[in-house]
C-alpha positions in Angstrom: 103.4 92.6 78.6 106.8 91.6 77.6 109.1 89.9 80.1 111.5 93.0 80.0 108.7 95.3 80.9 107.6 93.0 83.8 111.1 93.0 85.1 111.2 96.8 84.9 107.9 96.9 86.8 109.5 94.5 89.4 112.4 96.9 89.9 110.3 100.0 90.4 108.0 98.1 92.7 110.9 96.8 94.7 112.5 100.3 95.1 109.0 101.6 96.2 108.6 98.8 98.7 112.0 99.4 100.2 111.3 103.2 100.4 108.0 102.5 102.1 109.3 100.0 104.6 112.2 102.5 105.5 109.7 105.2 106.1 107.5 102.8 108.3 110.5 101.8 110.3 111.5 105.4 110.8 107.9 106.3 112.0 107.7 103.2 114.2 110.9 104.1 116.0 109.4 107.3 117.1 106.8 105.2 119.1 107.6 104.2 122.6 109.1 100.7 122.9 109.3 100.5 126.6 108.3 103.0 129.2 106.2 103.5 132.3 102.6 104.5 131.7 100.4 105.3 134.7 102.9 103.6 137.1 102.9 100.2 135.3 106.2 99.2 133.8 105.9 98.0 130.2 108.3 95.8 128.4 109.2 95.9 124.7 107.0 92.9 123.7 103.8 94.8 124.5 104.6 98.0 122.8 102.5 99.5 120.1 105.4 99.7 117.8 106.1 96.1 117.7 103.5 95.0 115.0 104.4 97.8 112.5 108.0 97.1 113.1 107.7 93.4 112.2 105.4 94.0 109.3 107.8 96.7 107.8 110.9 94.4 108.2 108.9 91.7 106.3 108.1 94.2 103.5 111.7 95.2 103.4 112.9 91.6 103.1 110.4 90.9 100.3 111.2 94.2 98.6 115.0 93.3 98.7 114.4 89.7 97.3 112.3 91.3 94.4 114.9 93.8 93.8 117.7 91.2 93.7 115.5 89.2 91.3 115.0 92.0 89.0 118.6 93.0 88.9 119.6 89.4 88.0 117.1 89.2 85.2 117.9 92.6 83.7 115.0 94.8 84.9 117.2 97.4 86.5 119.3 97.7 83.3 116.2 98.0 81.2 114.7 100.6 83.5 117.8 102.7 83.6 118.2 102.6 79.7 114.5 103.4 79.1 114.7 106.1 81.7 117.7 107.9 80.1 116.1 107.7 76.6 112.8 109.0 77.8 113.9 112.1 79.5 116.6 113.2 77.0 114.0 115.6 75.4 113.4 117.9 78.5 114.2 121.4 77.8 115.8 123.8 80.3 112.6 125.7 80.4 110.6 122.5 81.3 113.2 121.6 83.9 112.9 125.0 85.6 109.1 124.8 85.5 109.0 121.3 87.0 111.6 122.5 89.7 109.5 125.6 90.4 106.3 123.6 90.9 108.1 121.0 92.9 109.4 123.7 95.2 105.9 124.9 95.8 104.5 121.5 96.6 107.4 120.8 98.9 106.8 124.0 100.7 103.0 123.4 100.9 103.4 120.0 102.4 106.4 120.8 104.6 104.9 123.9 106.3 101.3 122.6 106.3 101.0 121.3 109.8 102.9 124.1 111.3 100.5 127.1 111.2 102.1 129.4 108.7 98.6 130.3 107.2 99.7 133.3 105.2 102.6 131.4 103.8 100.6 128.6 102.6 97.9 130.9 101.3 100.4 132.8 99.3 101.9 129.6 97.8 98.4 128.3 97.0 97.5 131.4 95.1 100.9 131.6 93.4 100.4 128.0 92.3 96.9 128.8 90.8 98.0 131.8 89.2 100.7 129.8 87.4 98.1 127.5 86.0 95.4 129.9 85.2 97.4 132.6 83.3 
């Protein structure tokens, strides 16, 4: 690969690492940090959230360092230039189709743990009808 393509890949990887670490931190903060379990007082340094929190902070720092390096070497500029050229050919019909399918996927994943079986069943069938006919 050329150096510009590697820097573009660094930029994409760093953004994904930052998003992943933010998601892990948000999920970790839902865990108990200190509380009383079974009458025993627990302190913050024995909490189950400590290890994922430390690892996600390290991932965030490494992602930020990679992002700064890719911005300095021109990876972000190359990514944005290439991104705008690549997606100029999308027609309005394709954008609507992608939006409709994205909405269906969003609804399927959002309501999946709740229990709206009939809603999920309808969306699932609608999705398959779109691709079969």
